[in-house]
C-alpha positions in Angstrom: -14.2 16.6 18.1 -13.1 13.1 17.2 -9.7 13.2 15.6 -7.8 11.0 13.1 -4.6 11.7 11.1 -2.1 10.4 8.6 1.5 10.4 9.8 4.8 10.4 7.8 7.7 12.4 6.5 7.2 13.9 4.0 3.5 13.9 4.2 2.2 17.0 2.3 1.5 15.0 -0.8 -0.9 12.5 1.0 -4.4 12.2 -0.4 -5.6 10.5 2.8 -7.1 13.6 4.3 -9.2 14.1 1.2 -10.4 10.5 1.1 -11.2 10.2 4.8 -13.0 13.6 5.0 -15.1 12.5 2.0 -16.0 9.3 3.9 -16.9 11.2 7.1 -19.2 13.5 5.3 -21.0 10.6 3.6 -21.3 8.8 7.0 -22.6 11.9 8.7 -19.6 12.1 11.1 -18.3 15.5 12.4 -14.7 14.1 12.5 -11.4 15.7 11.7 -8.6 14.2 9.7 -5.3 15.9 9.2 -1.7 15.2 8.1 1.2 15.4 10.6 4.9 15.3 9.9 6.2 12.5 12.1 9.5 10.6 11.7 10.8 7.4 13.3 12.5 9.5 15.9 9.4 11.5 16.9 6.8 8.7 16.6 6.9 7.5 20.2 6.6 11.1 21.5 3.7 11.9 19.2 1.7 8.8 20.3 2.3 9.7 23.9 0.7 13.1 23.5 -2.6 11.8 22.0 -5.6 12.3 24.3 -9.0 10.6 24.3 -10.3 12.6 21.4 -8.1 10.5 19.0 -9.6 7.5 17.3 -7.2 6.4 14.5 -4.0 6.9 12.6 -2.8 6.1 9.1 0.9 5.5 8.7 3.3 5.8 5.7 6.8 4.4 5.5 9.0 4.0 7.4 6.5 4.3 10.3 4.6 1.1 9.3 7.4 -1.0 10.8 8.6 1.4 13.4 5.2 1.5 15.1 5.0 -2.2 15.9 6.8 -2.2 19.3 4.7 0.8 20.3 1.4 -1.1 20.0 -0.6 -3.0 22.5 -1.8 -5.5 19.9 -1.5 -6.2 16.2 -3.8 -8.0 13.8 -2.8 -11.2 12.0 -2.4 -9.3 8.8 0.0 -6.8 10.4 2.0 -9.6 11.9 2.3 -11.4 8.5 3.3 -8.2 6.7 5.7 -7.1 9.5 4.1 -3.6 9.4 0.9 -1.7 10.3 -0.4 1.1 8.2 -3.4 1.6 10.5 -3.6 2.3 14.3 -7.0 2.2 16.1 -7.1 4.1 19.4 -9.7 3.0 21.9 -9.9 2.6 25.6 -6.4 3.7 26.1 -5.0 1.0 23.8 -3.3 1.0 20.4 -4.1 -1.8 18.0 -2.3 -2.1 14.7 -3.8 -3.3 11.5 -2.7 -3.7 7.8 -5.2 -2.6 5.2 -2.6 -2.5 2.4 -2.8 -6.3 2.0 -6.5 -6.6 1.4 -6.5 -3.3 -0.4 -4.0 -4.6 -2.9 -6.1 -7.7 -3.5 -9.3 -5.7 -3.9 -7.8 -3.1 -6.2 -6.3 -5.8 -8.5 -9.5 -7.8 -8.6 -11.5 -4.6 -9.5 -9.5 -4.3 -12.7 -8.6 -7.9 -13.5 -10.5 -11.1 -13.0 -7.9 -13.5 -14.6 -5.4 -15.9 -13.0 -2.8 -14.6 -10.6 -0.3 -17.5 -10.5 3.0 -15.8 -11.1 4.0 -12.3 -10.3 6.9 -9.8 -10.4 7.3 -7.3 -7.6 9.6 -4.4 -7.9 11.1 -3.2 -4.6 11.6 -4.9 -1.2 10.1 -2.6 1.4 6.9 -2.8 3.5 4.6 -2.1 0.5 6.3 -4.9 -1.4 5.7 -7.3 1.5 2.0 -6.3 1.5 1.9 -6.9 -2.2 3.3 -10.4 -1.9 0.7 -11.2 0.8 -2.1 -9.7 -1.3 -1.0 -11.7 -4.3 -0.9 -14.9 -2.2 -4.5 -14.3 -1.2 -5.4 -14.4 -4.9 -3.6 -17.7 -5.4 -0.2 -16.6 -6.5 2.4 -19.4 -6.2 5.6 -17.8 -7.4 6.9 -14.2 -7.0 10.0 -12.8 -8.6 11.2 -10.0 -6.3 13.4 -7.5 -8.1 15.4 -5.3 -5.8 18.4 -2.9 -6.0 19.7 -4.1 -2.7 19.2 -7.8 -1.9 19.7 -7.1 1.8 16.4 -5.2 1.8 14.5 -8.2 0.5 14.8 -10.3 3.7 11.8 -8.8 5.4 9.6 -9.3 2.4 10.7 -12.9 1.9 10.0 -13.5 5.6 6.5 -12.0 5.2 5.8 -14.4 2.4 6.8 -17.3 4.7 4.3 -16.2 7.3 1.4 -16.5 4.9 -0.3 -20.0 5.2 -0.2 -20.3 1.4 2.9 -18.2 0.8 4.4 -18.2 -2.7 7.9 -19.2 -3.6 10.0 -16.0 -3.7 12.9 -15.7 -6.2 15.0 -12.6 -5.4 17.0 -11.1 -8.2 19.0 -7.8 -8.6 17.1 -5.2 -10.5 20.1 -4.1 -12.5 21.2 -7.5 -13.5 21.7 -7.9 -17.3 19.9 -11.3 -17.3 17.1 -10.2 -15.0 14.5 -11.0 -17.7 15.8 -14.6 -18.2 12.8 -16.9 -17.8 10.7 -14.0 -16.5 7.0 -14.4 -17.1 4.1 -13.4 -14.9 0.4 -12.5 -14.8 1.0 -9.4 -12.8 3.8 -6.9 -12.2 3.5 -4.8 -9.1 5.8 -1.8 -8.8 6.6 -0.2 -5.4 9.6 1.8 -6.7 9.8 5.6 -7.3 9.5 7.2 -10.7 13.2 7.9 -10.7 13.9 4.2 -10.6 11.6 3.4 -13.5 14.4 3.3 -16.1 13.9 2.0 -19.6 15.2 -1.5 -18.7 12.6 -1.6 -15.9 9.8 -0.4 -18.2 10.8 -3.2 -20.6 9.8 -5.8 -18.0 6.1 -5.2 -18.8 6.5 -7.1 -22.1 6.3 -10.3 -20.1 3.2 -9.5 -18.0 -0.5 -9.1 -18.4 -1.3 -6.6 -15.7 0.8 -3.6 -14.4 0.0 -2.4 -10.9 1.9 0.7 -9.9 1.3 1.7 -6.3 2.2 5.4 -6.9 -0.5 7.9 -7.5 1.4 11.2 -7.5 2.9 11.8 -10.0 0.6 9.9 -12.4 0.9 8.4 -14.9 4.3 6.9 -14.1 6.6 5.8 -16.9 5.5 2.2 -16.3 1.8 3.1 -16.4 2.3 5.1 -19.7 4.1 2.2 -21.3 1.5 -0.3 -20.1 -1.4 1.7 -21.4 0.3 2.1 -24.8 0.9 -1.7 -24.9 -2.7 -2.4 -24.1 -2.0 -3.9 -20.7 -4.5 -3.7 -17.8 -3.3 -1.0 -15.4 -4.1 -0.7 -11.7 -3.1 2.6 -10.1 -1.9 3.7 -6.7 -5.2 5.7 -6.4 -7.1 2.4 -6.7 -5.0 0.9 -3.9 -5.2 4.1 -1.8 -9.0 4.2 -2.0 -9.6 0.5 -1.3 -7.3 0.5 1.7 -8.8 3.8 3.0 -12.3 2.3 2.9 -11.1 -0.5 5.2 -9.3 2.1 7.4 -12.5 4.1 7.8 -14.4 1.0 8.8 -11.8 0.1 11.4 -11.5 3.7 12.9 -15.3 4.5 12.9 -16.7 1.0 13.4 -19.2 1.9 10.6 -19.6 0.0 7.3 -20.4 1.7 4.0 -17.5 4.1 3.4 -18.3 5.4 -0.2 -15.5 4.0 -2.4 -16.5 5.7 -5.6 -17.1 9.1 -4.0 -13.7 8.8 -2.2 -12.0 7.9 -5.5 -13.7 10.8 -7.3 -12.5 13.2 -4.5 -9.0 11.9 -4.8 -9.0 12.2 -8.6 -10.2 15.9 -8.3 -7.5 16.6 -5.8 -4.8 15.2 -8.1 -6.2 17.2 -11.1 -6.1 20.4 -9.0 -2.4 19.7 -8.2 -1.6 19.2 -11.9 
């Protein structure tokens, strides 16, 4: 049997098995997709054990960046982002790809067709880097990056610089009392955990049109709840997960036509069952 999997630690919460299995069923593929606990320390050994039955891997943080030196090739998107969330295994070679970047653009455009000129991004990790690139693809020219630790923002700022039309990135400390001074944006993208969504963070949505929270479990997040109450357009982490998973399925199987709506419905049912 052809095998694929999602790797990470922790990984039990991942909806990727639900989404990919739904896609395989629709495409008529007798493939298997599981979740495996893998850390940065065990990633190299895990990859070395894979045999010819393996076709693809999905990666969560921090593996998106840790996997790069273990690959034979990386796509331009993965190079720009400085991270690969997808590994395709074929002919004894490992190729790295990033479906987060186009997934973010597609998920945002599905819910909002207005201008994306200025944005606020919360967090400075690999997902934030993908968000900045996805926003740049939509024409964003200025990003305010709000981070708790300015040192963590360097990789995301560098990613913006690798985009041919990369936006200007303004890095600010998330806890600063004057963080909202001059802050205005079309879109706010949050890549931070629920525990970090304090009232002062939630208050930032007053200056934006669209709130995009990349989390999907738990849902709704404090940001999402406040955004819906304020009448803002909300894009969820499930939207992102499904759009990037459709692209992953295409890369791993070589087949077009992964059923986005069926995958989203399967993911929503799984979340409801958890609740």
